[in-house]
SERO-4910 file (N, C-alpha, C, O; in steps of 0.05 Angstrom, whole numbers):
BEGIN
 pado doro    nc1    nc2    nc3   cac1   cac2   cac3    cc1    cc2    cc3    oc1    oc2    oc3
  Met    A   2614   2266   1878   2602   2263   1905   2585   2238   1907   2574   2229   1887
  Leu    A   2583   2228   1931   2565   2205   1936   2541   2215   1951   2543   2226   1973
  Phe    A   2517   2210   1939   2492   2217   1951   2479   2192   1962   2479   2171   1950
  Leu    A   2466   2194   1986   2448   2174   1996   2421   2187   1997   2416   2207   2010
  Ile    A   2402   2175   1982   2375   2187   1980   2355   2165   1987   2355   2144   1974
  Thr    A   2338   2170   2006   2317   2150   2013   2292   2155   1997   2284   2178   1991
  Gly    A   2278   2133   1990   2253   2135   1976   2256   2144   1947   2245   2165   1939
  Val    A   2271   2129   1931   2277   2137   1903   2260   2123   1882   2265   2125   1858
  Ser    A   2240   2108   1891   2224   2093   1871   2208   2111   1853   2202   2105   1830
  Ser    A   2199   2135   1864   2182   2153   1849   2184   2180   1861   2198   2185   1881
  Gly    A   2169   2199   1849   2165   2225   1861   2191   2242   1862   2209   2239   1846
  Leu    A   2192   2259   1883   2215   2276   1885   2241   2261   1891   2262   2269   1882
  Gly    A   2238   2239   1905   2262   2222   1910   2275   2212   1885   2299   2213   1882
  Arg    A   2259   2203   1866   2269   2194   1840   2281   2218   1825   2302   2215   1812
  Ala    A   2267   2241   1826   2277   2264   1812   2304   2274   1823   2322   2281   1808
  Phe    A   2307   2274   1850   2332   2282   1862   2354   2262   1853   2376   2271   1847
  Ala    A   2348   2236   1853   2368   2216   1846   2376   2219   1816   2400   2219   1810
  Gln    A   2356   2223   1799   2362   2226   1770   2378   2251   1765   2397   2250   1749
  Gly    A   2372   2272   1779   2387   2297   1775   2416   2294   1784   2434   2303   1770
  Ala    A   2420   2280   1806   2448   2276   1816   2463   2258   1797   2487   2263   1791
  Leu    A   2450   2237   1787   2463   2219   1767   2470   2234   1742   2491   2230   1730
  Asp    A   2451   2250   1732   2456   2265   1707   2479   2284   1710   2492   2290   1690
  Ala    A   2484   2293   1735   2506   2312   1740   2532   2297   1744   2553   2310   1749
  Gly    A   2532   2271   1742   2556   2255   1744   2562   2244   1772   2584   2233   1776
  His    A   2544   2248   1790   2549   2238   1818   2542   2209   1820   2529   2197   1802
  Thr    A   2550   2197   1842   2543   2169   1849   2520   2171   1869   2521   2187   1888
  Val    A   2500   2154   1866   2476   2155   1883   2470   2127   1894   2468   2108   1879
  Val    A   2468   2125   1920   2456   2101   1933   2427   2109   1940   2422   2127   1955
  Gly    A   2408   2095   1928   2380   2101   1932   2366   2078   1946   2371   2055   1940
  Thr    A   2349   2084   1965   2335   2063   1979   2306   2061   1969   2293   2080   1961
  Val    A   2297   2036   1968   2270   2029   1958   2257   2011   1978   2271   1997   1994
  Arg    A   2231   2010   1978   2216   1991   1996   2213   1964   1984   2214   1944   1998
  Arg    A   2209   1962   1957   2203   1936   1945   2227   1925   1930   2241   1939   1916
  Pro    A   2231   1899   1932   2254   1887   1918   2253   1889   1888   2273   1890   1875
  Glu    A   2229   1891   1877   2226   1893   1848   2235   1920   1838   2239   1924   1813
  Asp    A   2240   1940   1856   2249   1966   1847   2279   1969   1847   2290   1989   1837
  Leu    A   2293   1949   1857   2322   1950   1859   2336   1952   1832   2352   1970   1827
  Ala    A   2329   1933   1814   2343   1932   1788   2336   1956   1771   2353   1967   1756
  Ala    A   2311   1965   1773   2302   1988   1757   2318   2013   1764   2325   2029   1747
  Phe    A   2324   2017   1790   2339   2040   1798   2368   2038   1788   2379   2057   1778
  Glu    A   2380   2015   1792   2408   2012   1784   2412   2014   1754   2434   2021   1745
  Ala    A   2391   2009   1739   2393   2011   1710   2394   2040   1700   2401   2046   1678
  Leu    A   2387   2059   1718   2388   2087   1711   2417   2096   1704   2421   2113   1686
  Ala    A   2436   2085   1717   2464   2092   1712   2482   2069   1723   2492   2071   1745
  Pro    A   2485   2048   1708   2500   2024   1717   2528   2033   1727   2543   2047   1713
  Gly    A   2534   2023   1751   2560   2030   1763   2559   2054   1781   2576   2056   1798
  Arg    A   2540   2072   1777   2538   2096   1794   2512   2097   1809   2509   2111   1829
  Ala    A   2492   2081   1801   2466   2080   1815   2466   2053   1831   2465   2032   1819
  His    A   2465   2056   1857   2466   2032   1875   2440   2032   1891   2433   2052   1904
  Ala    A   2425   2010   1890   2400   2008   1904   2402   1991   1929   2417   1971   1929
  Arg    A   2388   1999   1949   2386   1984   1974   2357   1983   1982   2343   2003   1982
  Gln    A   2348   1959   1990   2321   1957   2001   2321   1965   2030   2338   1955   2046
  Leu    A   2303   1982   2038   2303   1993   2065   2275   2002   2073   2261   2015   2058
  Asp    A   2268   1994   2098   2245   2005   2111   2255   2025   2131   2268   2017   2151
  Val    A   2250   2051   2127   2262   2072   2144   2251   2071   2173   2262   2085   2190
  Thr    A   2229   2056   2177   2219   2054   2205   2234   2033   2221   2229   2030   2245
  Asp    A   2252   2019   2208   2269   1999   2222   2295   2012   2228   2313   2013   2211
  Asp    A   2298   2021   2253   2322   2036   2260   2348   2020   2255   2367   2031   2244
  Asp    A   2348   1995   2264   2372   1979   2261   2380   1976   2231   2403   1977   2224
  Ala    A   2359   1973   2214   2365   1970   2186   2376   1996   2174   2394   1995   2157
  Val    A   2366   2018   2183   2376   2044   2174   2406   2047   2180   2422   2054   2163
  Phe    A   2413   2042   2205   2441   2044   2213   2458   2024   2199   2481   2030   2192
  Ala    A   2448   2000   2194   2463   1980   2180   2468   1988   2151   2491   1984   2141
  Val    A   2448   1999   2138   2452   2007   2110   2472   2030   2108   2489   2029   2090
  Val    A   2470   2049   2125   2489   2071   2124   2517   2062   2129   2536   2070   2115
  Gly    A   2521   2044   2149   2547   2033   2154   2558   2017   2131   2582   2019   2124
  Glu    A   2541   2002   2118   2550   1986   2095   2557   2004   2071   2576   1998   2057
  Val    A   2542   2025   2067   2548   2044   2045   2575   2057   2050   2592   2059   2032
  Glu    A   2579   2066   2074   2605   2079   2081   2628   2060   2077   2649   2068   2068
  Ala    A   2625   2035   2085   2647   2016   2083   2650   2005   2055   2673   1999   2046
  Gly    A   2628   2001   2040   2630   1987   2015   2628   2004   1990   2638   1996   1969
  Val    A   2615   2027   1991   2611   2044   1968   2629   2069   1970   2643   2076   1951
  Gly    A   2629   2082   1993   2646   2105   1997   2634   2124   2018   2611   2120   2027
  Pro    A   2648   2145   2025   2638   2164   2044   2615   2180   2033   2615   2190   2010
  Ile    A   2594   2182   2049   2570   2196   2041   2574   2226   2043   2579   2237   2065
  Asp    A   2573   2240   2020   2577   2269   2020   2551   2284   2025   2550   2304   2038
  Val    A   2529   2273   2014   2503   2286   2015   2482   2265   2022   2479   2245   2009
  Leu    A   2466   2271   2042   2443   2255   2049   2418   2271   2042   2416   2295   2048
  Ile    A   2399   2258   2028   2373   2270   2024   2352   2250   2036   2345   2230   2024
  Ala    A   2343   2257   2061   2324   2240   2074   2296   2247   2063   2283   2266   2072
  Asn    A   2288   2232   2044   2264   2239   2028   2240   2221   2034   2217   2229   2030
  Ala    A   2245   2197   2042   2223   2177   2045   2201   2187   2063   2206   2197   2085
  Gly    A   2176   2186   2053   2153   2195   2069   2128   2192   2052   2129   2185   2029
  Tyr    A   2105   2198   2065   2080   2197   2051   2061   2217   2064   2066   2228   2085
  Gly    A   2038   2221   2051   2018   2239   2061   1994   2226   2073   1985   2205   2062
  His    A   1983   2236   2094   1957   2228   2105   1938   2251   2103   1944   2273   2111
  Glu    A   1915   2245   2092   1894   2266   2090   1869   2257   2105   1860   2234   2102
  Gly    A   1859   2274   2122   1835   2268   2137   1830   2289   2158   1849   2300   2170
  Val    A   1805   2295   2164   1798   2313   2185   1808   2301   2211   1805   2277   2216
  Phe    A   1820   2318   2228   1832   2308   2253   1813   2291   2270   1820   2270   2278
  Glu    A   1789   2301   2274   1770   2287   2292   1762   2260   2280   1755   2242   2295
  Glu    A   1763   2257   2254   1755   2232   2241   1777   2212   2239   1772   2188   2234
  Ser    A   1802   2221   2242   1825   2204   2235   1834   2188   2260   1839   2199   2281
  Pro    A   1837   2161   2257   1847   2145   2279   1875   2153   2288   1892   2160   2271
  Leu    A   1880   2151   2313   1907   2158   2324   1928   2138   2313   1951   2145   2312
  Ser    A   1919   2114   2306   1938   2095   2295   1950   2106   2269   1973   2100   2263
  Glu    A   1935   2122   2254   1945   2134   2230   1965   2156   2236   1984   2160   2221
  Leu    A   1961   2170   2258   1981   2190   2266   2007   2177   2274   2028   2187   2266
  Arg    A   2006   2155   2288   2031   2141   2295   2045   2130   2271   2069   2132   2269
  Ala    A   2030   2120   2252   2042   2110   2227   2055   2133   2211   2076   2130   2200
  Gln    A   2041   2156   2210   2052   2179   2196   2078   2188   2208   2097   2194   2194
  Phe    A   2079   2190   2235   2104   2198   2248   2126   2177   2246   2149   2184   2245
  Ala    A   2118   2152   2245   2138   2131   2243   2155   2134   2218   2180   2130   2219
  Val    A   2143   2141   2196   2157   2145   2171   2168   2173   2168   2192   2176   2164
  Asn    A   2151   2193   2171   2159   2220   2164   2177   2233   2185   2193   2251   2178
  Val    A   2176   2224   2210   2192   2236   2231   2214   2217   2240   2238   2224   2237
  Phe    A   2206   2194   2250   2227   2176   2261   2244   2164   2239   2268   2159   2243
  Gly    A   2233   2160   2215   2249   2151   2192   2270   2171   2185   2293   2164   2179
  Val    A   2262   2196   2184   2281   2218   2178   2302   2220   2200   2326   2222   2194
  Ala    A   2293   2220   2225   2311   2223   2248   2332   2200   2248   2356   2205   2253
  Ala    A   2323   2176   2243   2342   2153   2243   2363   2156   2221   2386   2151   2226
  Thr    A   2354   2164   2197   2373   2167   2175   2393   2188   2180   2417   2185   2175
  Val    A   2384   2211   2190   2402   2233   2196   2422   2225   2218   2446   2230   2216
  Gln    A   2411   2213   2239   2428   2205   2261   2449   2184   2253   2471   2183   2263
  Ala    A   2442   2167   2233   2461   2147   2224   2484   2158   2208   2506   2148   2210
  Val    A   2480   2180   2193   2501   2191   2177   2519   2211   2192   2542   2216   2185
  Leu    A   2507   2223   2213   2522   2245   2226   2549   2238   2237   2568   2253   2234
  Pro    A   2553   2214   2250   2579   2208   2260   2601   2208   2239   2623   2217   2243
  Phe    A   2594   2198   2215   2614   2198   2193   2620   2226   2183   2643   2233   2179
  Met    A   2599   2242   2179   2603   2269   2170   2618   2286   2190   2635   2302   2184
  Arg    A   2611   2282   2216   2623   2298   2237   2653   2292   2238   2670   2310   2241
  Lys    A   2660   2266   2237   2689   2259   2238   2704   2269   2214   2728   2276   2217
  Arg    A   2691   2271   2191   2705   2281   2167   2704   2312   2166   2718   2324   2150
  Arg    A   2688   2324   2184   2684   2353   2184   2674   2362   2157   2682   2383   2147
  Ala    A   2656   2347   2145   2645   2353   2119   2619   2337   2114   2616   2315   2125
  Gly    A   2601   2349   2098   2577   2335   2091   2553   2354   2090   2554   2376   2102
  His    A   2533   2346   2076   2508   2362   2075   2484   2344   2079   2480   2325   2064
  Val    A   2469   2350   2099   2444   2335   2105   2420   2351   2095   2416   2374   2102
  Phe    A   2404   2338   2078   2378   2349   2070   2356   2331   2081   2359   2307   2083
  Ala    A   2334   2343   2089   2310   2328   2096   2287   2341   2081   2284   2366   2080
  Val    A   2271   2324   2069   2248   2335   2054   2224   2338   2073   2213   2319   2083
  Ser    A   2217   2363   2078   2194   2370   2094   2171   2376   2074   2165   2359   2057
  Ser    A   2159   2399   2076   2137   2407   2059   2131   2436   2066   2138   2446   2087
  Met    A   2117   2449   2048   2107   2476   2055   2088   2472   2079   2084   2491   2095
  Gly    A   2077   2448   2082   2060   2441   2105   2076   2438   2131   2064   2431   2151
  Gly    A   2102   2442   2130   2118   2443   2155   2121   2471   2165   2132   2475   2187
  Leu    A   2112   2491   2150   2114   2519   2158   2087   2533   2156   2085   2557   2163
  Met    A   2067   2519   2148   2039   2530   2148   2021   2506   2148   2030   2483   2146
  Thr    A   1995   2510   2151   1976   2488   2154   1952   2490   2135   1945   2512   2126
  Val    A   1940   2467   2130   1917   2466   2112   1897   2447   2126   1905   2426   2135
  Pro    A   1871   2454   2127   1851   2436   2139   1852   2409   2125   1854   2407   2101
  Gly    A   1851   2388   2141   1851   2361   2130   1878   2348   2129   1880   2325   2120
  Leu    A   1899   2363   2136   1926   2352   2135   1940   2354   2163   1964   2358   2164
  Ala    A   1924   2351   2184   1935   2355   2211   1958   2335   2217   1978   2343   2227
  Tyr    A   1954   2310   2210   1974   2290   2215   1999   2295   2198   2022   2293   2208
  Tyr    A   1995   2301   2173   2018   2306   2155   2033   2331   2163   2057   2331   2166
  Cys    A   2018   2353   2167   2031   2378   2175   2045   2375   2202   2067   2385   2206
  Gly    A   2032   2360   2220   2045   2356   2246   2072   2342   2244   2091   2348   2257
  Ser    A   2073   2322   2226   2098   2307   2222   2119   2325   2209   2142   2323   2217
  Lys    A   2111   2342   2191   2131   2359   2178   2140   2382   2196   2163   2390   2195
  Tyr    A   2122   2392   2213   2131   2411   2233   2151   2399   2252   2171   2412   2260
  Ala    A   2148   2374   2258   2168   2360   2275   2195   2358   2261   2216   2362   2274
  Val    A   2194   2351   2236   2219   2350   2220   2233   2377   2220   2257   2379   2223
  Glu    A   2217   2399   2217   2229   2425   2217   2243   2431   2243   2266   2441   2243
  Gly    A   2230   2425   2265   2242   2430   2291   2267   2414   2297   2286   2425   2307
  Ile    A   2266   2389   2289   2289   2372   2293   2313   2381   2277   2335   2384   2287
  Leu    A   2309   2385   2251   2331   2391   2233   2342   2419   2238   2366   2424   2235
  Glu    A   2324   2438   2244   2334   2465   2250   2352   2465   2275   2372   2479   2276
  Thr    A   2345   2448   2294   2362   2445   2318   2388   2431   2311   2410   2440   2319
  Val    A   2387   2410   2295   2411   2396   2287   2430   2414   2272   2454   2413   2276
  Ala    A   2419   2432   2255   2436   2451   2240   2453   2467   2259   2476   2472   2253
  Lys    A   2442   2476   2282   2457   2491   2301   2477   2474   2316   2499   2484   2323
  Glu    A   2471   2449   2320   2489   2431   2335   2514   2424   2319   2535   2420   2331
  Val    A   2511   2421   2293   2533   2410   2277   2547   2431   2260   2566   2425   2246
  Ala    A   2539   2456   2262   2550   2477   2246   2581   2480   2250   2595   2486   2231
  Gly    A   2589   2475   2274   2618   2478   2281   2635   2455   2270   2659   2456   2272
  Phe    A   2622   2434   2259   2637   2411   2249   2638   2411   2218   2647   2391   2206
  Gly    A   2630   2433   2205   2631   2434   2176   2608   2418   2163   2609   2414   2139
  Val    A   2588   2409   2178   2565   2395   2167   2543   2415   2163   2535   2429   2182
  Arg    A   2532   2415   2140   2511   2434   2133   2484   2420   2132   2482   2396   2125
  Val    A   2463   2434   2140   2436   2422   2142   2417   2440   2127   2416   2464   2131
  Thr    A   2401   2428   2110   2380   2443   2095   2354   2427   2096   2353   2403   2090
  Val    A   2332   2440   2104   2306   2428   2103   2292   2438   2078   2290   2462   2074
  Ile    A   2282   2420   2062   2269   2427   2036   2239   2428   2041   2227   2409   2052
  Glu    A   2226   2450   2033   2197   2453   2036   2184   2456   2009   2180   2479   2000
  Pro    A   2178   2434   1996   2165   2436   1969   2136   2444   1971   2122   2438   1991
  Gly    A   2127   2457   1950   2099   2462   1947   2086   2438   1932   2094   2415   1937
  Ser    A   2067   2444   1915   2054   2422   1900   2070   2415   1875   2071   2431   1856
  Phe    A   2081   2392   1874   2097   2383   1851   2082   2360   1837   2066   2346   1849
  Arg    A   2088   2357   1812   2074   2338   1795   2085   2310   1800   2100   2298   1784
  Thr    A   2077   2299   1824   2084   2272   1832   2059   2257   1839   2037   2268   1835
  Asp    A   2061   2233   1850   2037   2219   1858   2031   2222   1888   2017   2206   1899
  Trp    A   2042   2243   1900   2038   2248   1929   2008   2249   1935   1999   2238   1955
  Ala    A   1993   2263   1919   1964   2266   1924   1948   2243   1912   1923   2243   1914
  Gly    A   1962   2224   1899   1948   2201   1887   1952   2176   1903   1942   2174   1925
  Arg    A   1967   2157   1891   1970   2131   1905   1987   2133   1930   1986   2115   1947
  Ser    A   2003   2154   1932   2021   2156   1956   2007   2168   1980   2019   2170   2001
  Met    A   1982   2176   1978   1968   2188   2000   1948   2169   2013   1933   2155   1999
  Val    A   1948   2167   2039   1929   2152   2054   1906   2171   2062   1911   2193   2072
  Arg    A   1881   2163   2056   1858   2181   2061   1839   2167   2081   1831   2144   2077
  Thr    A   1833   2182   2102   1813   2172   2121   1785   2177   2111   1779   2198   2100
  Glu    A   1768   2157   2114   1741   2159   2104   1725   2180   2121   1730   2183   2145
  Arg    A   1708   2194   2108   1691   2214   2121   1670   2201   2139   1660   2180   2132
  Ser    A   1664   2214   2162   1645   2203   2180   1628   2223   2195   1608   2216   2207
  Ile    A   1637   2249   2195   1623   2270   2210   1613   2291   2191   1629   2307   2181
  Pro    A   1587   2293   2187   1576   2312   2168   1582   2341   2174   1583   2358   2155
  Asp    A   1587   2348   2199   1593   2375   2206   1616   2387   2191   1618   2411   2187
  Tyr    A   1635   2369   2182   1658   2379   2168   1655   2379   2137   1674   2387   2123
  Asp    A   1632   2371   2128   1628   2370   2099   1633   2396   2084   1648   2397   2064
  Glu    A   1622   2418   2095   1624   2443   2081   1653   2453   2079   1661   2465   2059
  Leu    A   1668   2448   2100   1696   2457   2101   1713   2439   2084   1729   2449   2067
  Phe    A   1711   2413   2087   1732   2395   2077   1726   2383   2050   1745   2377   2035
  Glu    A   1701   2378   2044   1695   2365   2018   1707   2380   1994   1718   2368   1976
  Pro    A   1704   2407   1993   1715   2421   1970   1746   2419   1970   1758   2419   1948
  Ile    A   1759   2418   1993   1788   2416   1994   1797   2389   1983   1816   2388   1967
  Arg    A   1784   2368   1992   1791   2341   1983   1786   2339   1953   1803   2328   1938
  Ala    A   1764   2349   1943   1757   2347   1914   1778   2363   1898   1786   2354   1877
  Ala    A   1785   2386   1907   1805   2403   1892   1832   2389   1891   1845   2390   1871
  Arg    A   1840   2377   1913   1866   2363   1914   1866   2340   1895   1886   2335   1880
  Gln    A   1845   2325   1894   1844   2302   1876   1843   2311   1847   1855   2298   1830
  Ala    A   1829   2333   1842   1827   2343   1814   1854   2353   1805   1860   2351   1781
  Ala    A   1870   2364   1823   1896   2376   1816   1918   2355   1812   1939   2361   1801
  Ser    A   1913   2331   1823   1934   2310   1822   1942   2304   1793   1925   2298   1776
  Gly    A   1967   2307   1787   1977   2303   1760   1979   2328   1744   1990   2329   1722
  Asn    A   1969   2350   1755   1970   2376   1741   1982   2398   1759   1978   2422   1754
  Gln    A   1997   2390   1779   2009   2409   1797   2029   2427   1783   2039   2421   1761
  Leu    A   2034   2450   1796   2051   2471   1784   2080   2462   1783   2094   2469   1764
  Gly    A   2090   2449   1804   2118   2443   1807   2129   2422   1789   2116   2401   1785
  Asn    A   2153   2427   1779   2167   2408   1761   2189   2394   1778   2207   2407   1787
  Pro    A   2186   2367   1782   2206   2353   1799   2235   2356   1789   2253   2357   1805
  Ala    A   2239   2356   1762   2266   2358   1752   2278   2385   1760   2302   2387   1765
  Lys    A   2262   2406   1760   2272   2432   1768   2278   2433   1798   2295   2448   1807
  Ala    A   2262   2418   1813   2268   2416   1842   2295   2403   1846   2311   2412   1863
  Ala    A   2301   2383   1831   2328   2370   1832   2350   2389   1825   2371   2390   1838
  Glu    A   2346   2405   1805   2366   2425   1797   2370   2445   1819   2393   2453   1825
  Ala    A   2349   2453   1832   2351   2472   1854   2367   2460   1878   2384   2474   1889
  Val    A   2362   2435   1884   2377   2422   1906   2407   2420   1899   2423   2424   1917
  Leu    A   2413   2413   1874   2441   2412   1866   2455   2439   1868   2479   2440   1875
  Lys    A   2440   2460   1863   2452   2487   1867   2458   2493   1896   2478   2505   1903
  Ile    A   2441   2483   1914   2446   2487   1943   2470   2470   1952   2485   2479   1969
  Val    A   2473   2446   1940   2496   2430   1947   2522   2445   1942   2542   2442   1957
  Glu    A   2522   2460   1920   2546   2475   1912   2548   2502   1925   2569   2515   1922
  Ala    A   2528   2511   1939   2528   2538   1950   2548   2541   1973   2551   2523   1989
  Glu    A   2560   2564   1974   2580   2569   1995   2566   2572   2022   2576   2563   2042
  Asn    A   2543   2585   2022   2528   2589   2047   2499   2580   2043   2481   2596   2039
  Pro    A   2494   2554   2044   2468   2544   2038   2448   2551   2060   2455   2554   2083
  Pro    A   2422   2553   2053   2402   2560   2072   2394   2536   2090   2397   2513   2082
  Val    A   2384   2541   2114   2373   2520   2130   2345   2512   2120   2337   2489   2123
  His    A   2331   2531   2108   2305   2526   2097   2305   2533   2067   2313   2555   2059
  Leu    A   2296   2514   2051   2294   2518   2022   2265   2513   2013   2257   2490   2011
  Val    A   2250   2534   2009   2223   2532   1999   2224   2529   1968   2238   2545   1955
  Leu    A   2210   2510   1958   2210   2505   1929   2181   2507   1918   2163   2494   1927
  Gly    A   2178   2525   1898   2153   2529   1885   2141   2556   1892   2142   2565   1915
  Ser    A   2129   2569   1872   2117   2595   1877   2093   2593   1895   2087   2611   1910
  Asp    A   2078   2570   1894   2055   2567   1912   2065   2564   1941   2053   2575   1959
  Ala    A   2087   2549   1945   2097   2546   1972   2107   2573   1982   2103   2579   2006
  Leu    A   2120   2588   1966   2130   2614   1974   2108   2632   1984   2110   2646   2004
  Arg    A   2086   2632   1969   2063   2649   1976   2049   2639   2001   2043   2655   2019
  Leu    A   2044   2613   2003   2029   2602   2026   2046   2603   2051   2035   2608   2073
  Val    A   2071   2597   2049   2088   2598   2073   2091   2626   2083   2089   2631   2107
  Ala    A   2094   2645   2065   2095   2673   2073   2070   2682   2088   2071   2696   2108
  Ala    A   2047   2673   2077   2021   2680   2090   2019   2667   2118   2010   2680   2137
  Gly    A   2028   2642   2120   2027   2628   2146   2045   2641   2166   2037   2644   2189
  Arg    A   2069   2649   2158   2088   2661   2177   2078   2689   2185   2082   2698   2207
  Ser    A   2065   2703   2166   2054   2729   2172   2032   2727   2193   2030   2745   2210
  Ala    A   2016   2706   2192   1995   2703   2212   2006   2698   2240   1995   2708   2259
  Val    A   2028   2684   2241   2042   2680   2267   2053   2707   2277   2050   2713   2301
  Glu    A   2065   2722   2259   2076   2748   2267   2054   2767   2277   2058   2782   2295
  Gln    A   2031   2765   2264   2009   2782   2272   2000   2775   2301   1995   2793   2317
  Asp    A   1999   2749   2307   1992   2741   2334   2012   2751   2354   2005   2760   2376
  Leu    A   2038   2749   2347   2059   2758   2365   2056   2788   2371   2058   2796   2394
  Gln    A   2051   2804   2351   2049   2832   2355   2024   2840   2370   2024   2857   2387
  Glu    A   2002   2827   2363   1976   2834   2375   1975   2828   2405   1962   2842   2420
  Trp    A   1989   2806   2413   1987   2797   2440   2013   2801   2456   2018   2789   2476
  Ala    A   2031   2818   2445   2057   2822   2457   2055   2832   2486   2071   2823   2503
  Glu    A   2037   2850   2492   2035   2861   2519   2027   2839   2538   2038   2838   2560
  Leu    A   2008   2822   2531   2000   2800   2548   2023   2780   2552   2027   2770   2574
  Ser    A   2038   2775   2530   2061   2757   2532   2081   2767   2553   2091   2752   2569
  Arg    A   2087   2793   2552   2107   2804   2570   2097   2805   2599   2113   2804   2618
  Ser    A   2071   2805   2602   2059   2808   2629   2064   2783   2647   2059   2785   2671
  Thr    A   2073   2761   2636   2076   2737   2651   2104   2735   2664   2109   2715   2678
  Asp    A   2122   2755   2660   2149   2754   2672   2148   2762   2701   2131   2778   2710
  Tyr    A   2167   2750   2717   2173   2761   2743   2188   2787   2739   2206   2789   2722
  Pro    A   2182   2808   2755   2196   2834   2751   2226   2832   2758   2242   2848   2748
  Asp    A   2233   2813   2776   2261   2811   2785   2275   2787   2771   2296   2778   2780
  Gly    A   2263   2777   2750   2275   2753   2737   2299   2761   2720   2305   2784   2715
  His    A   2314   2740   2712   2338   2744   2695   2332   2736   2666   2318   2716   2661
  Gln    A   2342   2751   2648   2339   2745   2620   2357   2722   2612   2381   2722   2618
  Ile    A   2346   2701   2600   2361   2678   2591   2375   2684   2565   2361   2692   2546
  Ala    A   2401   2681   2564   2415   2685   2539   2408   2664   2519   2407   2640   2526
  Ser    A   2403   2672   2494   2397   2652   2473   2408   2663   2447   2414   2687   2444
  Asn    A   2410   2644   2427   2420   2653   2401   2397   2664   2385   2401   2672   2362
***
């Protein structure tokens, strides 16, 4: 199989690429810096192909996908992984950082997925993965911008899954928990503190995250193994939560939503017209 994986310089992207290469697949991996090109291709000469790409450049994304399809081969599996984390209390964080977060984590993913879909749809085959986060199904104080971007990815990809199901194209959103990568280290942008009112809530959270960096529970190599199992699955899930911490926290977050639905169900129903028509939905 031919994999296209964005953001393979480090972290989960590198782990996914290494896992696919170890399994005998061919991988085209994208990197931001030219100095990372040769290092990636050295992982498996002849099967590891590197491309320099800024996923916020829509034209470049479509050009790279077209070039891979024409010059390397048909893309069987896309893993839209490129992204980063922003940490900061919402009120303290500049809106420019929110736009930057969405440019990479949302629009970069959307462009990559949109670029591969015409090829997969015409072949009536392919598997699209997008790396979200447990923060796409639950929230944590201080990660409003990051969680917001991942919630957007969840909504987009879950919709796409329904749109392309009839074409033999499968879609899976990956929701990792805390894995032993540099996500909470050099890969995270942190807004400086400025409002003392948030000290009691947020300072312990920030300190705990920094202390845990490098000692997280999740093993990136095992995440890659899990993704390869989903590639081979006859009926793959639309949502793939990875990590026992993610499983626990996502379940708690979804339970809180369910509790709100049940507690306020009567009020929710009270807003209907009595003579209205029920809209059919899936």
